[in-house]
N, C-alpha and C positions, 0 to 999 in steps of 0.2 A: 825166367827167374821168378820163382814164386815168392809168396809173402809180400807181394806188392799190394798197395792199398787201393789205388784208384786206377781207372782206365783213362787213357788220353787218346784223342783222335788225331791221327797224323795222316793226312790225305784220306785214303779209303780204308785204312786199317785201324781197327780199334784195338789198342794194345795195352797191356798192363803197365802201370807206372814204372818207368825205368827199364823196361825190358828191351835190351839192345837187339837189333835185327839179327845179329849172328846167332843169338841163343834163342830167339823166339820160336814158338811152335805156332805157325799161322796157317789155319785152314783156308785154302783158296778154292773151296768147293771141289774142283777137279784135282787140285794139287795142294801140297803142303810143304812149306819151307820150315825146317825144324832142325834142332839138334837135341837129341834125347840122351841125357846122361845115362850110362857111362861112356857113350861114344864121343869121339872128338873132344876129349878133355884138353883144355888149354895147357900149353907148356908151363911148367912151374918155373918161375924166375925169382931168385932170392932178392931181397930188397937191395943189397949192396952190389948185386951183379946185374941190375937191370940195364939193358942196352940204352945208350944215349946217342941220339942222332949226331950231334956235333956240339961244340963248345957254346955256340950261339944259342941253340935250343935249351941247353942246360942253364945258361945264364938267364934266359927268358923265364924258365921255370922258377929260378930263384927269385926273380923280380916279382913274379906272380905270388910266390909263397910268402914274400914279405907283406904284400897287400892282404893276402888271405889271413895271415896271423892276426893282423889288426882287426879284421872283420870277425874272426873267431873269438877273440878276446872280448869284443863288444857283445858277443852272444853268450858270454859266461864261461868260456873255456879258459882254463888257467895256463899261464906260460909253461909251467912244469909239465902238464899233460901234452902240450904242443911240442915241447922239446923231446919228450920221450917218444911220442908218436912219429915224429918226422926224422928221428935219428937214422941216417943212412938212406932216406928215401930219395929216389931219383925218378924222373919221368921214364916210363916204360914204353918204348916204341912198339913192342909186340901187342900191347893192350890197345893202342891206337889203331893198329892194323886190324885187329879183331873187331873193334867197334865200327869200323868203316866198311867191313866186309859186306858185299852184296852177293849172296849166293845166286848163281845163274840157274842152278838146278833145284828141284824140289822133290818131295816124296808125296805119294798119294796117301789118302787117309788109311787105306788098308795096309800099306807098307808101314806106316807109323804104328798102327795097332798091332801088327805082327811083332814089333819090338816092345811096345809098351805093355802088352799082355802076353808076352812070350811064355813058353813053358818054364823057362828058367826064372823069369821074374815072378811068375805065379808061385812056383815052388818055394822060392826064397821068401815071398810074402807070407805064405802059410807058416813057414819056419819062424819068421820074425814075429808073427802074431802069437805063435805058441811060446816062443822064448820070453816075450814081454807081456803075456796075457794079463797077469795081475795088474800091471801098471796101466795097460790099455783099458781094462775094465773100469779101473778107478777113474781114468780120464773121461771115459764115456759117461760114467755116472755123474761126474762133475759138470761136464759141458754139454751133454746131450748130443754128441756127435759119435756115430757108430765107429767102433774101433777099426773095422775093416776099411773105412774111408780114410782114417788117419794113416793107416799102414800103406794104403795105396798112394797117397800123396808122398809119403816117405820113400816109397819104391821108385816113383817117377822122378823125384827131385834129386836123390842121392844114392839110388840103388841100395836102400836100407842102410845108409850111413857109410857105404863103401867108398863113395866118391864125393866128398864134401868140398873139395877144392883146397888147394894149398897156396893160393896167391895171397900175398899180403894185402889186406883190404885198404889200409891207409895209402899204400903206394898206388893201388889200382884207382881208387877214387880221386886221389890228388892228380894223377895223370889225366883222367877223364875230365875233371873239373877245370884243369889248366888248358885242355885241348880247345875248348870253346864251342864245339858243336852242340853240346847240351850242357854247358857249363853250369847254368843255374840249378838244374836238377842234381847234377853230381856234387856240386858244392853243398847243397842241402843234405845229401846223403853223407858227405864227409863231415859236416858239422854234427850230424846225428851219430856217426861213428865215434867222434871225439867225445860226445856226451856219454856214450856207452863206456868208453875207457875211463872217463872221469868218475863214473859211478862205481868203478871197481869191479865190474862184471867180468872183465878179462884183461889181459895185458896186450900191449900193442902188437907184438910179434906172434901172439897166440890168436889174434883176430885174423883168421884166414877164411878164404872162401873162393868164390868164382872170380874171374878176371873183371866182371862187371859189378862186383860188390855184394853179391848174395852170400849169405853165411849159414853155416850149420847144416844139420841133418835135413832140414826142410827148407833151406835156402831163403831166409828172410833178408830183405833189404834193411839197412840200419833204421830208417824211419818206421818201418813196420815193426821192427824189434822194439823200439821205444814205446810204440802205441799198443802192441798186442802180446808181446812175449810175457810168459809167466814163470814164476818160481814154483814148480810143482813139487820139487823135492824138499822144499822148506829149508834150504841151506843158506838163504839170504842172497842168492845170486840167480839170475835168469841165464843159465848156462846152456847155450845151444851148440857150443863148440866141442864139448868133451865127448869121449867115447860113450858115455851114458846118454842115451837119447831122450830121457824122460822129459826134461824141460822143453826140448824141441817139439816132441810129439804133443805135449799138453798145449804148447803155444799154438800149434796148428789147429787143434780143436777149439781153443779159445778164439782164434781168428775166424774160423768158420761159424762158430756160434754167434760172434759179434755181428756178423753179416746176415744172420737170420736162418741158420740151419734148422730144419724141422726134422726131428728124429722120427724115423718110421716112414718118411716120405722118400720114394726113390728119386734118384737124379733123373732117371729116364727108364723107359720100358720099351723093348723092341716090339714093333708092331708090323702088321702088313696093311697095305692100303688096297682098296678094291680096284678092279679093272674100271677104267674110266674116271678114276679119282681126279678131281680138279686140283692140280698141283699148285695152283695159286693159293690154296689154303695152307700150304706148307710154308708158313711165314711166322717168325717169332712173335709178331704183333697180333696174330690171330690165336686166341686161347679159348678152349672149351673144356668142359669136364670130360673125363674118360667115357662116361656113358653117352654124352652127346657125340663124341667122336665115333663111338661104337654104332650109333644110329646112322652115321655116314659111312659105315663099313670099315672103319679103322679098328682092327682087333689085335689083341696081344698074341704073339706067337707061342707063348707058353700058358695060354688061358686068358680068361677075362681080366681086364685091367681095372683095378679098384679106383674109385674116385679119391684122389689125393689132393684135390684142388685144381685150379686152372692148368691146362697143359697145351703145349703147341706141338705141331708135327715138325720134326727135323729130318731132312734128307741130306746127310753129309756127302753122299756121292750121287746126288740126283735121283731120278726115278728108277735107276737100274741097280741101286745098292740097298743097304739096310735102311730101315725107317725107324724112328723112335718117337714116342710121346715123351716130351721133356717137361718136368715140373719145376717148381720154384727153386729146389735145391740145385738144379743145373746152374742157375744164375749165381748161387752162392759159391760154387766151385769156380765160376768165372772170375770172382773177385781175387782168386789166387793166380789165375792165368786166364786171359780172355779168349784164348783159342778154343774153338769147338773141339778140335782133335784132342787137346789136353783134357778137357772136361770129360769127353767120352772115354779117354784112356783111364783117368782116375776112376770114373764111375764104373766102367766095365771091369777094371782090375779089382775094385773093391767087391763087386758082385761075385766074381770068380773066386776070390779068396773066401767069401762067405759060402761058396758051394754052388752058385748058380751056373747054368750051362753057358757055353760060348755063344756068340752071335750066330744065328742060324742062317741068315740071308747070305746069298753070294754077293761078292763085290764084283764090279766090272773090271776084273784084273787084266783084261786085254787092253784097257786104256793105259796111257802113260801120262805122267804129269807134264804140264806145260812148263817150258823154261821161262825165265824172267823176261826175255825178249819176246817170247810168244804171248805172255800175259799182257805186256805193254802193247803189242800189236793188236790184240783183241780189243783192248780199251780204245785204241786209236780208231779202229774200224767201226766199233759200236758208236762212238761219238760222231764219226763222220756220217753215219747213217741216221743220225738224229736221236740216238739213244745215249745220252750224255752220261759218262761214268764219273764226271766231275773230278778228273785227274787222270794222268797217265803215269802211274807209278809201279805197275806190275803187281799191285796188291789186290787180290780179289776179295774185297770186303763187301759190306752191305750195299754200298752205292753201285758197285759194279754188278753185283748179283741182281739188283733191281733193274739195271740196264739190260742185262742178259735176259731176264724174265720178260721185260717189255718187248725186246726183239723177238723172243720166242713166240709170244702171243701174236705179234703182228705178222709173223711168218708161218703161223699155223703149226708150230712145233710144240712138243711137250714143255709146258712152262714151269720147269723145275729149278730154274736158275743155275743149272750146272754148267760151269765154264769148261767145256771139254775141247779136245782136239777136233772132234767132229764139228762142233759149233764154230771154231775158228776157221776150219776149212770151208764151211758154209758162208762165213763172212767174206772169205777171199773170193 
C-alpha cells in the first residue's frame, strides 16, 4: 500500500507504515512475498452487505463505535460527518481474514519483476505517458520528479488507474480499528479519513480503495493524503478518486519530492562485479562514488556509471543474479514502499518507459522461493548455530541477512547474504 509515510520495524521486517502482510511486497533475498495489483484483488463487498460473524460480534462493534465516536468528536470530527460516514457500516469479516492472512508461499524477485515490468505493463505505461504527457510534464516541472517515475508508481499501484479498489474505506478502517490487532494505527487512519470527509474532498461512499485503506490511483493512506496530497487541477479539491488522475499523479510527485527526490539521479544502475569480488561490500551501509566502485571493478553493463553521489551495491538475488549500484533516489522510492523488489520494479519500469534496455543479467531461475516454514526453519537453524537472527518470524530482513552472511563467512561460502534453498540444505 503505497503512499505510506514512515517505516516501522516489526521483528525482522522493515515495512511501510500500515502495510498489512497480505498486500506487502517483501523481498526475502531468495524469495518474495507479494501481491501485485491487478492480481488477487479483494472481493468487493458493499457497506450494507458486509458479512457479520454473529450478533455478539456486531454488538461488540457497536459498543466500540460508541466509544470511537466520543474520541473522534474530541479530535474535531462533527457528529454530522460521523453519522454520514457510518451510515450502514458493519464489521467486515472478510477484511479481518485478509489482514490476518499469512501466505505460506512466496515469489522470487525475478518472478515479481516478470509481472511488474511485463510487456503489457510496459506498453500500457508508454500509452499512459503519451495520453497524459502535458499533465505529466507540468507535474515534473513543478516538483522535479521525472514523469516516467510517476507513471511507474501509477502502473504498479493501480495498473494505471484500472484497479483502484472498490472497498468502502470507512467500513474497512472501522473493521480493522475495532479488531484490535493494530487498532491504534487503523484508528489513526480512520480519524484521518473522517477529516478528509469533513474537508469536503469527497463523500463517504465515494471514498473507496483497497481493503486496507489505501485510496486512489496511487494508493495513498488517509494520513498520507492529509500530509502530501495536492490540488493540481486548481478546482479546490485534492481529488485522488476520480477518473481524472491529475491530482493523484501530482500528489505522488509531491510526496517523492518531499522526501528528497533528486532529478537526474538514477534510482540505480545495473552493474557487473569482478571475479573474486568481496561480497561483504554489497551492504547498504557501505557507500562509495561510482568511480570508487569502478576502481574495485564494479562497472556498468551499459557503459561507465556517472558519479551521482554515494552509491551502494545491491544484490537482490545474491551473487548469481543481477547487481545494481543504487543511489539516494532508491531510498526515496522506499518511502513509498520499503520492499527492495518494489523499488526495483518502479525504477526499472520507469527506465523501460523512458526507453532503456531490459536487465541484462540472468537470474538464478532454477532456484525456487522458500516457503514460510522453510524461512522459519532457516532462522531457527542459524540461531542454533550461533548466528542469531533475533526472531523466528519467516521474514528475511536485514537481521536475518546479516546472520546468513556471518554464517557464510564462517563456513567459507560466498558471503552474499542470499537466503537460498542451497543454504538451508547446508544448514540441515
